C-alpha positions in Angstrom: -0.3 -0.2 -0.2 1.9 3.0 -1.1 0.8 6.4 1.0 0.8 9.5 -0.8 2.3 13.0 0.7 0.1 14.9 2.5 -0.4 18.7 2.1 1.1 19.3 5.8 3.8 16.7 4.4 4.7 19.4 1.7 4.2 22.5 3.4 6.4 21.4 6.7 8.7 20.3 3.9 8.8 23.4 2.0 8.9 25.3 4.4 12.1 23.4 5.9 14.0 23.5 2.9 13.5 27.3 2.4 14.7 28.2 6.3 17.1 25.6 7.0 20.7 26.7 7.8 23.7 26.5 10.1 24.1 25.8 12.8 20.6 23.9 12.9 21.6 21.9 10.3 25.4 20.4 12.2 23.0 20.6 15.5 20.4 18.0 13.7 23.1 15.2 12.4 24.5 14.9 15.3 21.2 14.4 17.1 19.8 12.6 14.5 22.8 10.1 15.2 21.1 9.0 18.6 18.5 7.1 16.6 20.8 4.8 13.9 19.8 1.9 14.4 24.1 0.6 15.8 23.6 3.2 18.5 20.2 2.4 19.5 20.9 -1.4 19.8 23.5 -0.8 21.1 22.2 1.3 24.1 19.5 -1.7 24.3 22.2 -4.1 24.6 24.2 -2.6 27.3 20.9 -1.6 29.1 19.3 -5.5 29.3 22.9 -7.2 30.2 22.9 -4.8 33.3 19.6 -5.4 33.8 20.3 -9.4 33.7 23.4 -9.1 35.6 21.6 -6.7 38.6 19.0 -10.1 38.6 16.5 -8.2 37.1 15.8 -10.7 34.4 12.1 -10.1 33.6 13.0 -6.4 32.7 15.6 -7.3 30.8 13.5 -9.5 28.6 11.0 -6.8 28.6 13.9 -4.4 26.7 14.9 -6.9 24.7 12.5 -8.5 23.5 10.3 -5.3 23.2 13.0 -3.9 20.9 13.6 -6.7 18.7 10.0 -7.0 18.2 9.7 -3.0 17.8 11.7 -3.4 15.2 10.3 -6.0 13.1 7.4 -4.4 13.6 8.7 -0.5 12.2 10.7 -2.8 9.5 7.7 -4.7 8.7 5.7 -1.4 8.5 8.1 0.3 6.1 7.4 -2.6 3.4 3.8 -2.9 4.2 3.2 1.5 3.2 6.1 0.7 0.9 6.6 4.5 1.2 8.8 7.4 -0.7 10.6 9.4 0.9 11.5 13.4 -0.1 12.6 14.2 -3.0 16.4 13.1 -3.1 17.5 16.4 -3.8 16.6 17.7 -0.9 17.7 15.7 2.0 21.3 16.0 3.7 22.0 12.0 4.5 21.7 9.4 1.8 19.0 7.4 3.1 17.2 5.3 0.6 15.1 3.1 1.8 10.9 3.9 2.4 10.3 6.1 4.6 6.5 5.6 6.5 7.0 5.1 10.0 10.3 7.0 10.9 12.5 4.5 12.7 14.2 6.6 14.0 11.0 8.2 15.6 9.7 5.0 16.5 12.8 3.0 17.6 13.8 5.6 19.9 10.1 6.3 21.6 10.3 2.7 21.7 13.9 1.9 23.1 14.1 5.0 25.6 10.3 4.4 26.3 11.1 1.1 27.3 14.4 2.1 29.0 11.9 4.9 31.4 9.5 1.5 32.1 12.1 -0.4 33.2 13.8 2.2 35.3 10.6 2.7 37.2 9.9 -0.6 38.3 13.5 -1.2 39.3 14.5 2.0 40.7 13.3 3.9 44.0 14.9 6.9 42.7 13.6 7.1 39.6 9.8 6.4 41.6 10.9 9.7 43.6 11.7 11.4 40.4 9.3 11.2 37.5 10.1 13.9 35.8 13.3 12.3 34.8 11.2 10.0 32.9 10.5 12.9 30.5 13.4 12.6 28.9 12.7 9.4 26.9 10.5 11.0 25.1 12.0 14.3 25.1 14.7 12.4 23.2 12.4 10.8 20.4 10.6 14.3 19.6 14.4 16.1 19.6 15.8 12.7 16.7 12.4 12.6 15.1 12.9 16.7 14.4 16.5 16.4 12.9 14.6 13.8 10.4 12.2 16.3 9.4 15.1 19.0 9.4 17.1 17.1 7.2 14.6 16.6 4.9 15.0 12.5 5.3 10.9 12.7 6.0 7.7 13.4 5.9 6.5 14.7 8.7 3.5 12.1 8.8 6.4 9.5 8.7 7.7 11.0 12.3 4.7 11.7 14.2 3.2 8.6 13.2 6.6 7.1 14.2 6.5 8.4 17.4 2.2 7.0 17.7 3.5 3.7 16.4 6.4 3.4 19.1 4.4 5.0 22.3 1.4 2.0 21.3 4.9 -0.9 21.1 5.2 0.3 24.7 2.2 0.1 26.1 1.2 -2.9 24.5 4.8 -4.0 26.0 4.0 -3.0 29.1 0.6 -4.4 29.3 2.0 -8.1 28.6 4.5 -7.6 31.4 1.9 -6.3 33.2 -0.1 -9.3 32.4 2.8 -11.9 32.7 3.4 -10.7 36.2 0.1 -10.7 37.4 0.1 -14.6 36.8 3.1 -15.2 38.1 2.0 -14.2 41.3 -1.3 -15.6 41.0 0.7 -18.9 40.3 3.7 -18.1 43.3 0.0 -17.4 45.4 -1.4 -21.2 44.6 1.6 -23.2 45.3 2.3 -21.9 48.5 -1.5 -22.4 49.5 -0.7 -25.9 48.1 
């Protein structure tokens, strides 16, 4: 299924191409690297190893499986929608893959969102200072905006990436809560029996 750019996409793209300048382009190039597959994968692996080492195996599995299947979902959506990127002559990065949804926007929302949930579950300090959890969506928003600034994504690619990312984290967290509820029920039944 092919999705054409919307009027919002074209208007935002026109504005970005006409108004982008230094130092914002360089700043965007730096920030966008936080959404690269290598960076996201490295951060996820480090978090999973640390959680497992700390004895938080359920949280390690939550981050690992959420990241892996989130990536599979993102790639499936890209190939399913097969949307082309903005015109190549205006892109500031050399990318030649499908555009919708933005993998950077979606995967930063997924990985940083999973990190936020795991941190909330594992650390009393995070629970006492909940404002720190805002860093997860803030990082994803910054990375997503760079994708528009660099003209490698349409606006709706990025917004959809954020939405899919939030929905995926919510689904993963729901599955985790169900798993833990069943595990507690089984432990209670075993203790009673």
